[in-house]
N, C-alpha and C positions, 0 to 999 in steps of 0.2 A: 439858258443865258450864260454867258461867260463872266465869271466873277473877276477874272484877271483883266479882261478887256474893258470892263466898266471904269476902272481906275485910270485917270489921266496921268500922263508922264510929265513931271515938273521939269522945266528947263532951267538948269543952274546958270549963274552969272558967268559970262564969258563964252557961252555956247550959242550959236546961231543955227536955227533949224528952218529949212525951207522945203516946201512941197511944190513940185512943178513937173508937168509932163509924165505923171505916173512914177516919179522917183522922189524919194525923200533924202535930203542931204543934211548932215550935221557937221558943223565946223566949230572946232574948239582949239585949245592950245596944243593938243596932241595930234592934230591933223584933221583930215576930212574923211568922212565915211558916207557912202551912199547905199540906199536900199531900194530895190525895185518893188513897187507896191502891186499887190494883187487887185484884180478888178472886183473882188468880192467885198472889199472894205473901202471906206473913205477916211482919209486922215486930214484933220484940220489943226492948224496952229493958231491959238489965240490966248491972250492973257497970260503969257508965259507958260502955257501948258500945251501938250500934244494930246489930242483925243482921237480915238479910233472907233468907228462905228461900222457895223455890218451893213451891206447894201440890201440884202434880202434875209429871209428866214430859213435858208437852206442849211443843211448840216455843214457843208464846206465853208459857207460864209461865217458860221459861228466858230468853226475851227480856226479859220484865218484871223478872226477878230482878236483872240487872245494871243495867237502866235505873233501877229504883226505888232501888237502892243509891246510884247516882251522884246522883240527885235529892235524896236524904236528905243526902248529903255536901255538896252545894252549898248546901242550906238551913242546915245546921249551921255551915259556914264563913261563910256570908253574915251570919247574925245575930251571929256572934262577931267577925269582922274586916271583912267587907264586900268588895265587888268594885268595881273602878274601871277605866275606859277613858280613854285620853288621845287627843285629836284635835289635829292641827296644821292651820292654815289658811295656805295659800300663795297669794299673788297680790297685785298692787298694788291697794290700796283694799279688800281683803277683810278683814273684822274681825267680831268677835262681842262682845256685852256681855250681862250678865244684869241684868234690871230686874224686881225682885220675883219673881213666879213665871213669867216669860217670858224666853226667850232671843231676843235681837235679832241677826239675822245680816245683814250686808251683803256680798253675794257677786257683785257686778258686774251684777246685774239692775237694772231701772229702779225697783224697789221693794225695801224691806227685808223680810226674812222674819221673822215673829213665830212662834216655836215655844213652845207652852205646855208647861212642865215637868211631867211626871206626878207623882202623889203617890208618895212613897217614894224619889224620885230627887233628888240634888243635883247641880247643874251649877255649876262654878266657872270663871271666865275670869281666870286669873292674868295673862295678857297678852292683848291684843286678838287675837292669833293662836294662842292655845293654850287648849284647853278640857279640863276633867277632869270626867267623868261618874262618879258613885259612888252606891252604894246596896247594900241587903242582898240583893235578888233578882237573881241572875246573869243570868237570861233577860231581865229588864226593862232592866238596864243595857246589855246588848248590843243590844237592840232600839232603845233610844233613841239609842245611838251610831250604829247603822246608819241610822236615819231622818235624823239630822242630817247624816251623810256623804252621803246621797242627794240633798240639796239642790243640791250641786255637787261631784260626784265628781272625783277627780284625773284630769287629762288627760295623755296620754303625751308631748306635745311640749315643753311648758314646765313641767309638773308643777303647774299651778295647780289649786286646788280644796281640798277637805277630805279629809284622809287620817288613818289611825291613825298614832300616833307610831312604831310598830314596822314599819309597812308600807313597802316599797320600791317605787317606781314604775319600771316598765320604760320607759325613755325611748326614743323613736324619733328617728331623724335627720330633720331638716327637708328641704325640697326643695332641690335642687342647681341651680346655674346651668349 
């Protein structure tokens, strides 16, 4: 039995959830998200809650039960409050700026990196060394943050590079005389 799948997802005020034709759509103040539903689960919306039940007792149906429930919860939370990730840039001369729909990164290479910001994602550079990525789709926010971090990941000797603000870098000792 899925312990996660048993719990229904509460629908907050201002969010509309509909199930039709094998798709679930959630509409809120931050946009509309849709999810293709598996044939192994049934999703019902009633009394301000979304509940997910497996169709059979197969292993795949039980796996999809908890997975679908969490995907629905992420959608409902995303259109209601949204998700955000914060990145820190450490290093002399390393900086970031947002120009229109592009993120301009200067990370110690001979050229600047121009990263096009995807649709549905907002990137703010409060300081030249701090970025905040936000949006309604949790997976897309995490993917964009990971792609930006991959341009210059943090290195263990001086801690230079792009890191998540909650991330701690395990520092190594330099060479000895």
